[in-house]
C-alpha positions in Angstrom: -170.0 -115.6 -18.4 -166.4 -114.6 -17.5 -164.3 -116.6 -15.3 -161.2 -114.6 -15.2 -160.8 -113.5 -11.0 -161.4 -109.9 -10.8 -162.7 -106.5 -8.5 -165.4 -104.2 -9.1 -165.9 -101.5 -6.7 -168.6 -99.0 -7.0 -169.1 -95.1 -6.7 -171.6 -94.5 -4.5 -171.7 -91.0 -6.0 -175.3 -89.7 -7.1 -176.1 -89.0 -10.7 -178.6 -86.3 -12.2 -179.0 -86.6 -15.6 -181.2 -85.1 -18.9 -182.3 -82.1 -19.9 -183.2 -78.9 -17.8 -182.1 -80.8 -14.7 -179.6 -77.5 -14.0 -183.3 -76.6 -11.8 -182.3 -79.2 -9.6 -179.1 -77.4 -7.6 -181.0 -76.3 -4.8 -182.4 -79.9 -3.6 -179.2 -81.7 -4.2 -177.5 -78.9 -2.2 -180.4 -79.7 0.2 -179.9 -83.5 0.0 -176.0 -82.6 1.0 -176.8 -80.6 3.6 -175.6 -78.0 2.3 -176.0 -74.2 3.1 -172.8 -72.0 3.0 -172.0 -73.2 -0.6 -168.9 -71.8 -3.1 -169.7 -72.0 -6.2 -166.2 -72.2 -8.2 -166.4 -71.4 -12.3 -163.5 -70.4 -14.7 -163.7 -66.5 -15.9 -166.0 -67.7 -19.2 -168.7 -69.5 -17.2 -168.7 -66.5 -14.7 -172.4 -66.3 -16.3 -173.2 -69.8 -15.2 -172.0 -69.4 -12.1 -174.5 -66.4 -11.3 -177.2 -68.4 -12.3 -176.6 -70.8 -10.4 -176.0 -68.5 -7.4 -179.3 -67.2 -8.4 -180.6 -70.9 -8.4 -179.6 -71.6 -4.7 -180.7 -68.2 -3.3 -179.2 -67.3 0.7 -177.7 -71.2 0.2 -174.6 -69.6 -2.3 -172.2 -67.8 0.1 -170.1 -67.3 -2.4 -168.2 -66.8 -5.5 -165.0 -67.7 -7.0 -164.5 -67.6 -10.6 -160.3 -67.9 -11.6 -160.2 -72.0 -11.8 -158.0 -72.9 -14.3 -155.9 -74.9 -16.5 -154.0 -78.2 -14.8 -155.4 -76.6 -11.2 -151.9 -74.6 -10.1 -151.5 -74.8 -6.3 -151.4 -71.3 -6.2 -155.1 -71.1 -7.3 -156.1 -73.3 -5.0 -154.5 -71.1 -2.0 -157.2 -68.4 -3.1 -160.2 -70.2 -3.5 -159.2 -72.0 -0.1 -158.3 -68.1 1.9 -162.5 -67.8 0.7 -163.9 -71.1 2.2 -162.0 -69.8 5.7 -163.2 -66.2 5.2 -166.7 -67.6 4.8 -167.4 -70.4 6.6 -167.9 -72.4 3.9 -169.5 -76.2 4.3 -169.5 -77.4 0.2 -168.7 -76.4 -3.3 -170.8 -76.1 -6.4 -168.0 -76.4 -9.9 -169.7 -75.2 -13.0 -167.8 -76.1 -16.4 -165.1 -78.3 -17.3 -161.8 -79.6 -15.6 -160.2 -76.9 -14.8 -163.3 -76.2 -12.4 -163.7 -79.5 -10.9 -160.2 -79.5 -10.5 -160.5 -76.9 -8.2 -163.8 -78.2 -6.4 -161.5 -81.6 -5.8 -158.3 -79.5 -4.2 -160.5 -77.9 -1.8 -162.2 -81.6 -1.4 -158.3 -82.8 -0.1 -157.8 -80.5 2.0 -160.8 -79.5 3.7 -162.9 -83.0 3.1 -166.0 -80.8 1.7 -169.2 -81.9 -0.5 -168.3 -81.6 -4.0 -171.5 -80.9 -6.3 -170.1 -80.1 -10.0 -172.1 -79.1 -13.2 -170.5 -80.7 -15.9 -170.4 -78.4 -19.4 -168.2 -80.2 -21.3 -167.0 -84.0 -21.7 -163.5 -84.2 -19.6 -165.2 -87.2 -17.0 -162.9 -86.8 -13.7 -166.5 -85.5 -11.7 -166.5 -89.3 -11.7 -163.0 -90.5 -10.2 -160.7 -90.2 -7.0 -158.5 -89.1 -8.8 -156.8 -84.8 -8.8 -153.8 -83.5 -11.1 -152.2 -80.2 -9.5 -149.2 -78.0 -10.8 -147.0 -76.9 -9.0 -143.0 -75.4 -10.2 -143.8 -76.8 -13.0 -144.3 -80.1 -12.5 -148.0 -82.3 -12.3 -148.9 -84.6 -10.0 -151.7 -87.2 -9.9 -153.2 -88.4 -6.3 -155.6 -90.7 -5.7 -157.4 -90.1 -2.8 -161.5 -90.9 -2.2 -162.2 -87.6 -0.9 -161.7 -85.7 -3.6 -165.0 -87.9 -4.8 -167.6 -85.0 -6.7 -171.0 -87.1 -4.4 -173.3 -85.4 -6.5 -173.2 -84.4 -10.4 -176.0 -83.3 -12.3 -175.5 -83.7 -15.6 -177.5 -81.6 -18.0 -177.3 -81.5 -22.0 -178.7 -77.4 -22.0 -175.5 -76.9 -20.4 -173.1 -78.4 -23.7 -175.9 -77.1 -26.2 -172.9 -74.2 -27.0 -169.8 -76.1 -26.2 -167.5 -74.6 -29.0 -167.7 -77.7 -32.4 -163.9 -77.4 -31.4 -164.1 -78.2 -27.8 -166.3 -80.6 -27.8 -164.5 -82.8 -29.9 -161.1 -82.5 -28.4 -163.2 -82.7 -25.0 -164.1 -85.7 -26.7 -161.7 -87.5 -27.6 -160.2 -86.6 -23.5 -163.4 -88.8 -22.6 -162.8 -91.3 -25.7 -158.4 -91.9 -23.7 -160.3 -92.9 -20.3 -162.6 -96.1 -21.7 -159.2 -97.0 -24.4 -157.0 -96.8 -21.4 -160.0 -99.5 -19.5 -159.9 -101.6 -21.7 -155.8 -102.6 -21.1 -156.1 -101.6 -17.6 -154.0 -103.9 -15.2 -157.0 -104.1 -12.9 -160.3 -103.6 -15.6 -162.6 -106.6 -15.5 -165.0 -107.5 -17.8 -168.1 -104.3 -16.1 -165.8 -101.4 -16.7 -165.1 -103.2 -20.2 -168.7 -103.1 -21.0 -168.5 -99.4 -20.5 -165.6 -98.8 -22.3 -166.3 -100.0 -25.6 -170.5 -98.6 -24.6 -168.6 -94.8 -23.6 -166.6 -95.3 -27.2 -169.3 -95.8 -28.9 -171.5 -93.4 -27.9 -169.4 -90.9 -28.7 -167.3 -92.1 -31.2 -171.3 -91.4 -33.2 -172.3 -88.0 -31.2 -168.6 -86.2 -32.3 -168.9 -86.3 -35.9 -172.8 -85.5 -35.3 -171.7 -82.3 -33.1 -169.2 -81.0 -35.8 -171.6 -81.0 -38.0 -174.0 -79.8 -36.1 -173.8 -78.4 -32.6 -176.9 -77.8 -31.5 -178.1 -81.7 -32.1 -179.4 -82.2 -28.7 -179.4 -85.8 -29.3 -176.2 -85.7 -29.9 -175.8 -83.8 -27.1 -177.1 -86.0 -24.7 -174.7 -89.2 -26.8 -171.5 -87.3 -26.4 -172.4 -86.0 -22.7 -174.3 -90.2 -21.7 -170.3 -91.3 -23.4 -168.0 -89.4 -21.4 -169.8 -90.4 -17.6 -169.7 -93.7 -19.0 -166.1 -92.7 -20.4 -165.2 -91.3 -16.7 -166.9 -94.4 -14.7 -164.0 -96.2 -16.3 -161.2 -94.1 -15.3 -162.3 -94.4 -11.7 -162.1 -98.1 -11.7 -158.6 -98.5 -13.7 -155.0 -97.8 -12.9 -153.8 -95.1 -16.0 -151.0 -96.2 -17.9 -148.6 -93.9 -20.9 -151.4 -91.8 -22.4 -152.5 -89.9 -19.4 -149.0 -89.8 -17.7 -147.8 -88.2 -20.9 -150.7 -86.2 -21.4 -149.6 -85.3 -17.8 -146.5 -84.0 -18.6 -147.3 -81.9 -21.5 -149.3 -80.7 -19.6 -148.1 -79.8 -16.5 -144.6 -78.9 -17.6 -144.3 -77.7 -21.5 -148.7 -75.9 -20.8 -150.1 -77.5 -23.6 -154.1 -77.4 -23.9 -155.6 -80.8 -21.4 -158.3 -81.7 -23.2 -156.7 -81.1 -27.3 -153.4 -82.7 -26.2 -155.4 -85.8 -25.2 -156.9 -86.3 -28.6 -153.7 -85.9 -29.9 -151.7 -88.4 -28.4 -154.1 -91.1 -28.2 -153.7 -92.6 -31.6 -150.2 -92.9 -30.7 -150.9 -94.4 -27.4 -153.2 -96.6 -28.5 -150.9 -97.2 -31.6 -147.8 -98.1 -28.8 -149.0 -100.6 -27.1 -151.6 -102.3 -30.2 -149.1 -105.3 -30.3 -149.5 -105.9 -26.8 -153.2 -104.8 -26.0 -155.0 -107.2 -28.9 -158.2 -108.1 -27.4 -158.3 -103.2 -26.4 -157.6 -102.4 -29.8 -160.3 -104.8 -31.1 -162.9 -103.7 -28.3 -162.1 -100.1 -30.0 -162.1 -101.4 -33.1 -165.9 -102.9 -32.3 -167.0 -100.0 -30.6 -165.8 -97.5 -33.3 -166.9 -99.9 -36.6 -163.3 -100.2 -38.0 -160.7 -102.5 -38.5 -157.7 -100.2 -36.6 -158.2 -98.7 -33.8 -155.0 -96.4 -33.6 -155.4 -95.2 -37.0 -159.7 -94.9 -36.0 -159.1 -93.5 -33.6 -156.8 -90.8 -35.4 -159.2 -90.3 -38.5 -162.7 -89.7 -35.4 -160.4 -86.6 -34.6 -159.4 -85.4 -38.2 -162.7 -85.9 -40.1 -164.1 -84.3 -37.1 -161.6 -81.5 -37.9 -160.7 -80.4 -34.9 -156.0 -81.0 -35.2 -154.1 -83.8 -34.9 -150.3 -83.0 -34.2 -148.7 -81.1 -31.0 -146.7 -79.1 -32.8 -150.5 -77.3 -33.7 -150.7 -77.0 -30.5 -147.6 -74.8 -29.9 -145.1 -77.5 -28.6 -141.5 -76.7 -30.2 -139.9 -79.6 -31.3 -136.3 -78.8 -29.3 -138.7 -79.6 -26.1 -139.8 -83.4 -27.1 -136.4 -85.1 -25.6 -137.4 -83.4 -22.5 -140.5 -84.1 -22.4 -139.7 -87.8 -23.3 -137.2 -88.4 -20.2 -140.0 -87.1 -17.6 -142.4 -89.3 -19.5 -139.9 -92.8 -18.4 -138.8 -90.6 -15.4 -141.7 -92.4 -13.0 -143.7 -94.2 -15.2 -146.8 -95.6 -15.0 -147.6 -99.4 -15.5 -148.2 -100.0 -19.3 -148.9 -103.4 -21.2 -145.9 -102.5 -23.2 -143.1 -102.1 -21.1 -142.0 -97.8 -21.3 -138.6 -97.7 -23.1 -137.2 -94.5 -24.0 -136.5 -94.5 -27.4 -140.0 -95.8 -28.5 -141.2 -93.0 -26.7 -139.6 -90.1 -27.9 -140.4 -92.2 -31.6 -144.4 -91.9 -30.5 -143.8 -87.8 -29.9 -141.7 -87.6 -32.9 -145.3 -88.9 -34.5 -147.5 -86.7 -32.3 -145.2 -84.3 -32.9 -145.7 -84.4 -36.6 -149.5 -85.3 -36.6 -148.8 -88.6 -38.5 -151.8 -91.0 -38.8 -150.8 -94.4 -37.3 -150.3 -97.1 -39.6 
C-alpha cells in the first residue's frame, strides 16, 4: 500500500469505448442537450464529418473542415465566426489532435460542450490542456473549460489510419505516460494507468506495423492511448513536452512524429534523475533499458527516428535550445542549456540512446 501523500483528481468525463460506437453519436448529443452542433474536422477527414452530420440529422447546424495542426489562432477565429453565425450550442470534433485542439479552442472562448471522436492515438481528448500557436510561438494553457464532456472511442475509425501515423501517434501517447511516471504531481493511481498504457501500446504498435487492419491490435492501441491521455490530464508536463511544443510551434515540425523522435532522448535525459520511472517504462515494454527500448520500438515499427528526417535544419538547433530553456517546465533533472542542446543533437542525428 502506498504510504506517500498524494492527490488524485478524477475527471467527470463520459467515455464510450468499442467498435461501431459512432452510431451512438445522436444519443450522446441528446445527453448533452445540444441541438445546433458544429462538426469539426481537418480537410482529410471531411468524409467522416459528413458521416457524423448525416447521423445527427437536424442537430448538425454546420460543418467546419479546416482544422490545422498546432491550433493556429487564425483558424480558430474562422471557426468562431461560424459559431456566432449559426448559433452553435456544442461541437463535435472527429479526427486527431488537430481537430480536438480546435474544439478545445472554441470551448475556451465559449465554454460550449464538446463531444470528441478520436481517429488517432493522441490522447488530448482526455485533458484540460490546449496548445495554441500565434505568431510562430506555441503557448499552452490548462483550463477546465477545454476538457471535452464526452469521448466516443470507435476502434473502427482507426482501422485505416496509415501505419507511419499510427506509430508516431502511439509514441505521442506513450510520451504522456512516460512523463506522468516522473511528474512532480504524479500518484500511484496514475502510475498504474501509465504502465498499463505503455504495455498496451508497446504490444500493439508492432502488430499494427505488421498487419494494419488487425482489429485486436487497433483496440489495444486505442485502449492504451486512452489510459495515457488520462495520465496526461492528471499530471504536469516536463522536458519532453516542452521540446515538442517548441519544435512544433516555432519550427513547424509535425506533432506526432516529433513526439516519436524526441521521446527516447528526453527519457535518456531524465534517466538518472528518475530511476523508478525508467524502471516502470522498462517493465511495461519488457526491456532492460527504457530509453533504448523506446527508440527500438520506434525504429522497428518503421517510423522516423531523427529530427533531420522531419525537416529540422541543423542551423536551428541552437535557437531551439534557447527557446526550450527560456521558460522551462518543471523537470526531475535541472534544465541546462548545454545538456538540452546535446539532447537535440542526438535527436537530430537519430542516435540510439546508450
